[in-house]
C-alpha positions, -999 to 999 in steps of 0.1 A, spaced: -302 -710 -382 -309 -685 -354 -338 -661 -365 -336 -639 -334 -329 -602 -340 -294 -588 -334 -288 -567 -304 -280 -536 -325 -313 -540 -343 -335 -538 -312 -358 -509 -308 -346 -501 -273 -310 -490 -267 -292 -510 -241 -322 -534 -238 -301 -560 -219 -293 -535 -191 -327 -520 -184 -341 -528 -150 -372 -550 -150 -392 -523 -132 -387 -497 -160 -395 -521 -189 -433 -514 -190 -426 -477 -193 -399 -483 -220 -421 -504 -242 -452 -482 -242 -441 -463 -273 -433 -495 -293 -456 -509 -319 -466 -546 -322 -437 -556 -345 -411 -540 -322 -425 -557 -291 -425 -590 -310 -389 -584 -319 -380 -579 -282 -399 -612 -274 -379 -631 -300 -346 -616 -288 -354 -624 -251 -364 -660 -259 -332 -665 -278 -309 -648 -253 -319 -643 -217 -352 -661 -216 -360 -644 -183 -396 -652 -172 -404 -618 -156 -392 -600 -188 -411 -623 -211 -443 -619 -190 -441 -581 -194 -433 -582 -231 -460 -608 -239 -486 -589 -219 -478 -557 -239 -479 -577 -271 -514 -591 -263 -526 -556 -254 -513 -543 -288 -530 -572 -306 -562 -564 -288 -562 -528 -301 -540 -509 -276 -521 -480 -293 -484 -472 -287 -481 -441 -265 -453 -419 -253 -419 -415 -269 -402 -441 -290 -370 -434 -270 -378 -424 -235 -349 -412 -214 -329 -440 -196 -315 -424 -165 -305 -459 -152 -281 -464 -181 -249 -446 -175 -240 -421 -202 -275 -412 -212 -279 -376 -223 -289 -353 -195 -280 -378 -168 -256 -365 -142 -225 -386 -139 -211 -398 -105 -185 -370 -105 -213 -344 -109 -234 -356 -80 -227 -341 -46 -239 -353 -12 -252 -333 17 -228 -311 37 -209 -329 64 -221 -318 98 -197 -313 127 -198 -339 156 -227 -335 181 -203 -325 209 -192 -294 190 -165 -283 166 -133 -276 185 -122 -251 157 -154 -230 162 -152 -210 194 -189 -199 191 -200 -235 194 -201 -249 229 -183 -281 237 -197 -305 263 
């Protein structure tokens, strides 16, 4: 029988889609049992060495007396659809500049 936690029972929403670089920040608010739950899930599913190293280091720190800090649910801007995250249609780029030789529709701008 598989004793690993179910995805919907994990303490981090969309755990499987979080970038490795944001994982240390995401797990700072978790307690020892929650980090242990993520370790068990990772070993049973992805078994990704960089992820396990981060999780196991945090678990050791908590076992050595470190306290959970920060929010239990920090914002996840990298996960599409997070509250307060602008969607692709809301993001605008810089204005398009005219070509360097001048804009032929603008008589005040010289053409070379």
